C-alpha positions, 0 to 999 in steps of 0.5 A: 735191806731192812737188816742193814737200815734197822740194825739195833747196834750202830756200826763203827765203820761208816760210809758217810752218805752224801746229804746224810744231815740234810732234811728230807725236804731239802734233798736235791732232786735225784735222777730216774735211773735204769739198771736198778731192777724192776720192782713195782708196788702199786700205791695210792696216787694219781700222779704217775711220776710219784709212782715212778719215784716210789718204785725207784726208792723201793728198788734201791731199798731192796738193793741196800742203797739207803741214801739214794732210796731216801732221795727217791722217796723224798722226790715222790713226796714232792710229786704227791705230798699225800702219798703215804707210802712215800713217807713210810719209805722216808722213815725206813731209810732213816735207819734206827740210830738216835741221831735221826729219831725225830726225822724218822718219827715225823715221817712215820707220823705223816704216813699214818695220818695219810694212810686213811685214804689208802688201800688195806695193804698200804695201811698194813705196811705203814702200821708194821713200819710204825712199830719199828719207828716207835719201839726200835728194832729190838723192842718192836721186832716181834710186833713188826714180824707179826704184822708183816706175817698178817700182811703176807697171809692176806696178800700172798702174791705180794713178793715185796712184803715177803722180801722186806720181812726176810731182809729184816730177819737176816741176822748172819751167823754166830762165830761157831757157825750157828745161824742168827735168830730169824736166819733160817726163817728168812732163808725159807722166805727167800727160797720161795721168792727165788721160785716165784720172782726169779727176775726180782733183783732185790730177791737175788741181792737178799739171797747173796747176803744171806749165803755170803757168810754161811757154810755154803756160799755156792748156793747163791752163785747163780743169784750173784750172776743174776744180780749183775745182769738185773742191777748193773748200775747199783754199786752196793748190789754189785759189791755184794755179788763180787764179794760172793763170787770171790768167796766161792773161788771164781776169781776172774769173774769176781774181779770183773764184777768188782771193777764194774762196781768201781765203774758204776760208782764213778758213773753215779758220781759224774751224773750227780756231780758228787765228790769221790768220797761220796761213792757208796761202794768203790773203796770197799770194791778196791780193797777186795780187788787188792785182796783178790789179786794177792790171793791169785799170786799177783803181788804187783797188781795187788799193790797197784789196787792198794795204791789206787785206793790210797790215791783216790782217798787222798785226792778226795781229801779223805777223812782219817778213817778212809786214809787209815783203811787204805793204808791197811789195804797196802799193809795186808798186801805186803803181809800176804807175801811175807814182806814185813819191812815193807808193811812196817814202812807204809805211811800212816799219817793222820790229821790233828783232828783224828779220833783216839780210836783212829790213832790207836788203830794206826799205832796198833798196825805200826807196832804189829808190823814193827814186831814182825820185822824185829822177829825176822831180825831175831831181836826177841826181847824187843818183840816181847816189848811190842807184844806188851805194848799191844796188850796195854793198848788193848786194855785201855781201848776195851775200857773206853766208852762206845762211840755214839756218833759216826766216829770209829768205836774204840772197843772195835779197835780193841778187838782187832788189836787184841787179835794182832797181839795174840798172833804176834805173841804166838809167833814169838813163842814159836821162835823161842821153841815154846810149842805148846804155849804157841799152840794155845796162843794162836788158838786164842787168836783164831777164836778172837778173829771169829768174834770180830764184828763185821761192822768194825775194822778188819783185822790187820794181822796174819790169819792165825789158823794159817800159822797153826797149820804151819806149827802143826806141820812141824810138831808131828801133827800132820793129820790135824794140819791137813784137816785145818788146811782143808777147812781153810781151802773150803772157805776160800777155794780161790786163794792160792796161798791156802792151796799151797798150804794144803799141798805142803800139808799133804807132803808132810803127811806123805800123801803124795797123790793128794799133794800132786792134786793140791799143787795142781790146784794151786798152779791153777789158782796162780795161773796169772801170778807174777812169774818170779814167785818161788812158790810156782817153781816149787810146785812145778818141780814137785809135780814134775817129780824131778828128784829135787827137794821141796822146802816147806814154806816157813815164816822166820819164826818157824825156821828158828825151831831148827835152832831149838833142836825140835825133832819135828823139823829134822823130819820135815825140813825137806821132802824128796820129789 
């Protein structure tokens, strides 16, 4: 999709594609593949194989697999060196970065030179693409959109033109939920395409991408299902479908799709004779599988997927960034179940060639998890020193220069370290009984979380809003706690931890019937959870109404409020069933 390939700001987390630094004419011959959808755009060529390779490149472009799309377009130029649209495709799949500016300009120049003998429609595609190649996605945006609109007006039956324009305009959502520039326009184009081209895999992929981070991801649920059926061998497309299904709470379906993503990538590697590190989507799918198992109460299975990911990366001789992200997956699984010491003990050894940003991310995780362990041991002075160290690390990283190559960007690392520092400091302030200050600090952490770039590393700290809910439960603001808990459940309806948090908020509020409903929903989310989980026993005891006591879940830092004499704890320490 053009939104990814032609982004003005370079991401700092790169899945390094095979042959990325290989010239177009030196790319190895790919395979013609099934299972990538059926997109077709007639181009000016007398050679059927050239048309077939162009169509495969177009399908892969629509499905967000830029590296393989480039190979297909390159093969089309070998079949017919005068195929202008194949050179157009090569230019687009080179992306917007300065690293490949020369190669991108050369490919587009060839396309323009060869376009004189093509159809009017092809010429319009090429001229519009040349505006991006020459001016970049920022400066050439308006001209590109205008020319694509003219193409669509002239050829209204051309679904690929509308899809390419929509893919370019998709720009996500602001931290406050407002759509990015062009997002509503793109969604309008895609809604019409869903009606006119219901069997186009690229349309469903774009719609999934458009809705994934919106406030209504369920609108793309059917497209996720269709995408799995239409493009079963496209790992990046399957990853998008699995991510959306997990977001809307279809945990079992999401797991099957994400496992299919790993299988599709492994089949691709075997067919191409590639290394494990060259899989486009498998590592991200395994991270999501670990997260999904944790949300379903399957601690053992979550750890198993994290270990498989680490073994996969280590077996591939993975770079430091891949090893670090695998370790972060293991850390997150431990933190989700409150095992701070286990999280602190996760090995995170890096090579001597690791970048400063990678070392900073490693050190940030180590300090943060160590701080949680110290907090559990009530060594508050040492926790304060850890918080100060994280603050100092953030200040240094925030002043560093942006990364201009494939290295992890120090400023993106600074953002996640800042979130972790605020969350840990908020927990420390709760432990000290400084409730008002803790509320402000955790609110700050939440706002910082919302501003993290999707292109950067994921936050490794605990979600700040969950800590806010627990804090409000113990400071006689149960209504605000319930409201925030409901918001969290709406965002991740398949997460049992959030369902449990909502149920306990209802208990604190005295809404018994609502609490029973939430506990029942929690048990449904955790129907395949590890049987020894204590949360299961509490939920069943409450629903059964056996007169037992229900203890609210308290991280160690909140338990300490009892020692400070906070009256709210006395009121909400236990609840009769």
